[in-house]
KEKOL-530611 format. One record per residue: residue number from 1; x, y, z of N, C-alpha, C in turn. Coordinates in pm, 1 decimal. Layout:
% KEKOL-530611
lumti,n.xx,n.yy,n.zz,ca.xx,ca.yy,ca.zz,c.xx,c.yy,c.zz
NUM,X,Y,Z,X,Y,Z,X,Y,Z
...
***
This chain:
% KEKOL-530611
lumti,n.xx,n.yy,n.zz,ca.xx,ca.yy,ca.zz,c.xx,c.yy,c.zz
1,28709.3,14386.9,3707.1,28666.0,14336.5,3835.2,28649.0,14186.6,3825.0
2,28681.7,14119.8,3934.2,28670.5,13974.8,3933.9,28561.5,13931.7,4031.9
3,28440.6,13974.8,4008.2,28329.1,13939.3,4095.1,28267.0,13809.4,4047.3
4,28218.3,13736.4,4140.8,28153.0,13610.4,4113.9,28015.0,13639.4,4052.1
5,27975.6,13570.7,3946.5,27845.0,13596.1,3884.8,27728.3,13573.9,3980.9
6,27744.9,13480.1,4075.6,27637.5,13456.1,4172.7,27621.8,13575.8,4265.2
7,27733.5,13638.8,4302.1,27726.8,13756.5,4388.1,27657.2,13871.0,4315.1
8,27684.6,13883.3,4186.5,27622.2,13990.1,4107.7,27471.6,13968.6,4102.0
9,27428.6,13845.1,4077.7,27285.6,13816.7,4072.5,27219.9,13839.0,4208.0
10,27290.4,13804.5,4313.6,27234.8,13821.5,4447.7,27213.8,13969.4,4477.8
11,27308.1,14053.8,4436.5,27292.5,14196.5,4464.1,27188.3,14259.0,4372.6
12,27169.5,14204.3,4254.9,27068.5,14257.7,4163.9,26927.4,14226.8,4212.4
13,26910.7,14116.6,4283.0,26778.6,14074.6,4327.6,26736.4,14138.3,4460.1
14,26825.6,14206.0,4524.9,26792.6,14264.9,4654.6,26687.8,14373.3,4635.2
15,26583.4,14364.9,4716.2,26479.2,14466.7,4713.8,26377.1,14449.3,4603.1
16,26381.9,14342.7,4528.4,26286.4,14323.2,4419.6,26177.9,14224.0,4457.4
17,26164.8,14196.1,4585.9,26057.6,14109.3,4630.8,26089.0,13961.6,4620.3
18,26202.2,13925.7,4573.1,26235.3,13783.7,4563.4,26291.1,13737.3,4697.7
19,26252.3,13618.9,4735.8,26301.2,13563.7,4860.9,26433.1,13492.8,4835.2
20,26529.3,13522.4,4921.8,26657.4,13454.9,4909.3,26670.7,13355.7,5023.0
21,26728.1,13242.4,4992.6,26747.1,13140.7,5094.3,26871.3,13174.3,5174.9
22,26856.1,13169.3,5305.7,26967.2,13195.6,5395.6,27020.0,13060.9,5444.0
23,27149.5,13041.4,5438.4,27205.8,12913.9,5483.9,27173.1,12887.1,5631.4
24,27159.5,12758.9,5664.8,27124.6,12720.0,5801.0,27229.3,12768.5,5900.3
25,27354.6,12768.0,5862.6,27460.6,12811.9,5953.1,27442.1,12958.1,5991.7
26,27399.4,13041.2,5897.6,27377.3,13182.5,5926.3,27259.3,13198.4,6021.1
27,27154.0,13122.4,5996.4,27036.0,13127.6,6082.9,27070.9,13082.6,6224.3
28,27147.5,12974.5,6234.4,27189.4,12924.8,6365.7,27277.6,13026.9,6437.2
29,27366.4,13091.7,6363.4,27454.5,13192.2,6423.3,27373.8,13312.1,6472.8
30,27274.9,13353.2,6396.3,27190.7,13465.1,6438.4,27111.1,13429.8,6563.9
31,27060.5,13307.7,6568.5,26986.0,13262.6,6686.3,27076.6,13260.2,6809.1
32,27196.8,13208.9,6791.8,27292.0,13204.3,6903.5,27328.8,13345.2,6949.2
33,27344.7,13437.1,6855.5,27378.1,13575.6,6890.5,27264.8,13639.8,6969.8
34,27141.7,13612.9,6931.0,27027.0,13667.1,7004.5,27022.9,13612.0,7145.9
35,27049.1,13482.2,7159.9,27050.7,13421.8,7293.5,27159.9,13485.0,7380.1
36,27277.2,13507.2,7321.7,27386.4,13569.2,7396.9,27350.9,13711.1,7440.2
37,27285.1,13786.0,7354.2,27245.6,13921.8,7389.1,27147.7,13921.3,7505.6
38,27052.7,13828.6,7503.7,26955.7,13817.8,7613.1,27027.0,13779.1,7742.4
39,27117.7,13681.8,7733.6,27191.4,13638.6,7852.4,27277.9,13751.9,7907.3
40,27339.6,13830.3,7819.0,27422.3,13942.8,7863.9,27338.7,14048.2,7935.4
41,27217.7,14073.7,7886.1,27129.5,14170.7,7951.9,27091.5,14122.5,8091.2
42,27058.9,13993.1,8102.8,27023.2,13937.9,8233.6,27142.0,13945.0,8329.3
43,27260.0,13913.3,8279.5,27380.0,13918.7,8362.3,27406.5,14061.4,8408.3
44,27389.1,14156.1,8319.3,27407.3,14296.8,8355.1,27312.1,14338.1,8466.0
45,27186.8,14294.9,8455.5,27087.1,14326.9,8557.9,27125.1,14264.9,8692.4
46,27172.4,14140.1,8689.6,27212.2,14074.2,8813.4,27332.5,14142.1,8877.8
47,27427.4,14182.8,8796.9,27544.3,14252.5,8849.6,27502.5,14384.5,8912.8
48,27412.7,14455.6,8848.3,27363.3,14582.7,8901.7,27296.6,14559.7,9037.8
49,27214.6,14454.8,9047.2,27147.6,14424.9,9173.7,27248.2,14388.3,9282.3
50,27352.7,14312.8,9246.4,27454.2,14275.6,9344.5,27530.6,14398.2,9393.0
51,27561.3,14490.4,9303.1,27631.5,14612.5,9342.1,27545.6,14696.2,9436.6
52,27415.8,14705.8,9406.9,27326.1,14781.4,9493.2,27316.6,14717.0,9631.8
53,27308.9,14584.4,9635.6,27301.5,14513.7,9762.7,27429.8,14531.1,9843.4
54,27543.5,14523.3,9775.6,27671.3,14541.1,9844.4,27682.8,14682.2,9901.4
55,27638.2,14782.3,9825.8,27642.3,14920.5,9873.9,27549.5,14937.5,9993.4
56,27431.9,14877.9,9985.3,27336.2,14886.7,10096.5,27394.1,14822.2,10221.4
57,27452.8,14704.1,10206.4,27511.7,14635.1,10321.4,27627.4,14713.9,10380.6
58,27706.7,14775.7,10296.0,27820.0,14853.2,10345.0,27772.0,14975.1,10423.5
59,27671.1,15042.3,10371.4,27618.0,15159.5,10441.3,27546.4,15121.0,10570.4
60,27488.5,15002.1,10573.7,27417.0,14956.3,10692.5,27510.9,14894.5,10796.0
61,27636.9,14877.2,10759.6,27732.6,14818.2,10852.8,27725.9,14667.3,10857.7
62,27673.4,14606.1,10755.6,27658.9,14459.9,10753.5,27767.6,14389.6,10673.5
63,27877.9,14454.9,10648.4,27982.5,14390.1,10569.1,28065.1,14298.6,10657.7
64,28128.4,14201.8,10597.5,28207.1,14105.5,10672.9,28353.0,14146.8,10684.9
65,28398.4,14233.8,10598.9,28538.9,14271.4,10598.7,28577.2,14351.5,10721.7
66,28695.3,14324.5,10775.2,28748.2,14401.3,10886.4,28692.2,14363.5,11021.9
67,28610.4,14262.9,11030.2,28554.2,14223.3,11158.7,28644.1,14120.5,11224.5
68,28660.8,14134.1,11353.1,28739.1,14038.1,11428.7,28644.3,13947.1,11505.3
69,28686.5,13824.4,11522.3,28604.1,13732.9,11600.9,28619.3,13771.8,11747.2
70,28511.5,13771.4,11819.8,28520.9,13810.6,11960.9,28604.6,13709.6,12038.4
71,28691.0,13760.8,12125.3,28776.9,13674.4,12205.9,28699.0,13626.7,12327.7
72,28721.1,13503.4,12362.0,28656.0,13449.6,12480.4,28728.6,13501.0,12604.4
73,28652.3,13548.5,12699.8,28711.6,13599.9,12822.6,28734.9,13485.0,12920.7
74,28846.2,13493.2,12988.0,28877.9,13391.0,13087.3,28807.4,13424.5,13218.2
75,28768.5,13322.3,13284.7,28711.4,13345.5,13417.6,28826.1,13371.4,13515.0
76,28792.8,13429.0,13626.7,28896.2,13458.6,13726.5,28960.9,13330.5,13778.5
77,28884.4,13227.0,13789.0,28938.6,13101.1,13839.5,29041.2,13043.8,13740.7
78,29010.7,13050.3,13609.6,29105.6,13001.3,13508.6,29233.3,13085.2,13509.8
79,29218.3,13213.8,13521.2,29334.2,13302.9,13522.3,29420.0,13276.5,13646.1
80,29354.5,13256.7,13757.5,29428.0,13231.0,13882.2,29503.3,13100.3,13872.9
81,29441.7,12996.5,13816.2,29510.6,12868.0,13806.2,29629.3,12877.1,13710.9
82,29616.5,12950.4,13602.0,29728.9,12968.4,13508.5,29840.3,13049.7,13575.5
83,29801.4,13148.5,13653.6,29900.6,13231.0,13722.1,29979.8,13148.5,13823.7
84,29910.8,13059.3,13893.6,29976.5,12974.8,13993.5,30071.5,12875.5,13927.1
85,30038.6,12833.1,13803.5,30124.1,12738.7,13731.2,30236.7,12810.9,13656.9
86,30229.9,12941.2,13649.7,30334.1,13019.7,13583.9,30317.9,13027.3,13433.2
87,30197.9,13006.7,13382.0,30171.7,13009.6,13237.3,30130.0,13147.5,13188.7
88,30116.8,13243.0,13277.2,30070.6,13375.7,13235.8,30186.8,13463.3,13202.3
***
């Protein structure tokens, strides 16, 4: 086997009460991973709330999709003037 002597010593010391120094990069990576996990949980909660709100709005008839803008009705006078000009 071609194991590094430092790796052998590190595995021999595990569980014997000796404190091992963890590199700063590993500590920083673990901290960043924890932050990402927290952010992912918050994002999941927000998405769930948005889905519930969208479902509520859809069931209540408050959705924007498929709605037409109301057409303005012409007055009789406007219609008559257009008819006389031949624009109708």
